[in-house]
N, C-alpha and C positions, 0 to 999 in steps of 0.2 A: 395539555402539554403537546408540543409539536412532535412529529414522528422522528424516529431514527431509522435510517435506511442503511443496509450493509451487504457486504459480500464476505463470507467467512471461508477460510481454509482453501483459498484459490491457489493451486500449485502450478508454478511455471518453472522452467529451467533457464538459467542464465549463466553468463561467464563473468561473475562478479566475485570480488574478494580482495583481501588485503595483499595476499601473496600472488606473485606473477603466475605461478603454476595453476592458480584457480581461473586464470583467464583463457586457458586452452581447452578445457573440458567443461561443458555445461553441468551444473549441479542444481538440485531443487531448492526453491524458495517457496515457502508457504505464507501467503499474505491474507490478512483480514483487514477490511476497511469498513469503517462505520462513519456516517455523517449525520449530524443533527440538523434538521431542517429549520429554517428561520420562521416560515409561515405555515399556516394550516394547509393541508392538502385539499384542493378543490375536488369535489366528487367526480371521479373518473377522468381527471385531466392529468396526463403524464407530465406535462410541462410545469405542474405545480409541485412536483416532487423531484427526486433524483433517480434517473434510470440506472438500474443495476449495471447495464452495459457500460455506462460511463466509468464506473468504478473499475470494471475489468479493463477498460481501455487505458486508464491511468496506470495500472500495474503493468500492463503490456508495454506501454510507451517507455517506462523507466527500466524494466527488467529485460524485456525482449529486444527493444529497439535502440538502447543507448550504448555508449562506450562502456567498458568495464568501470564499475564503481567500487572503490576500495572499502568503504564503510557502510554498513546497513543504516546508520544514522542519516547519511546523505540520501540514501535510497528512499527512506521514509519521508524526508522533507521534500524530495523531488516529486513523489507521488502526491503529497498534499498540495504542492504548488500547481500541479497539473489540474487537480480537482478545482482549486480556487480560481483558476484562470477560466473555468467554463461554467461554474454555477455559484450562486450565493448560498452559503450554508453557515450555520452558527458555529459548528465545530467539526473537526475531522479527527478520527482516531485510527491509527495504523499500527498493526503488529506484523512484524516480519520475522519468520522463523527460518533458520538455516540448518536443517537436520544433518547435513554432511559437512559441516564446518570442520576444518582441521584442528582437532583437539589433541592434547598430549596422550589421552587414553579414552576408551569408550565411556559414554555416560553423559547424560544431560542433553538439553535441547537449547542451543543458543538462540536468542531472540532480542529484538529491540521493540519498544513500544514508543509511539510518538503521538502527542495530542496537540492539535492547533485549535485555538479558540479565537473567535472574531474579536473579542475584547482585549486581546494581548497585543 
């Protein structure tokens, strides 16, 4: 079975959210990204796998360097598109948690999960 490469619980702060007031103060987003490789990894050859740094750069490009995004769902697809534009993988899984999301009262951890598969 080919390998899965990932970056779990990467926390960055961004000015994203549905409400305008969320665009003025950075808030934390916790992102996990996993990719399934298409081919077997060649012994000691980085180019035959996915560099963890690429996964971090994908998150940074979307959360740190983009205009405010209103929905986590768009954020997830944008991260997946960044990865797809740079490497060939079988699938991409993304989980984005928003621990400080404005909720009516304390409790719970808002998140989205998105999976992209080459066959779809």
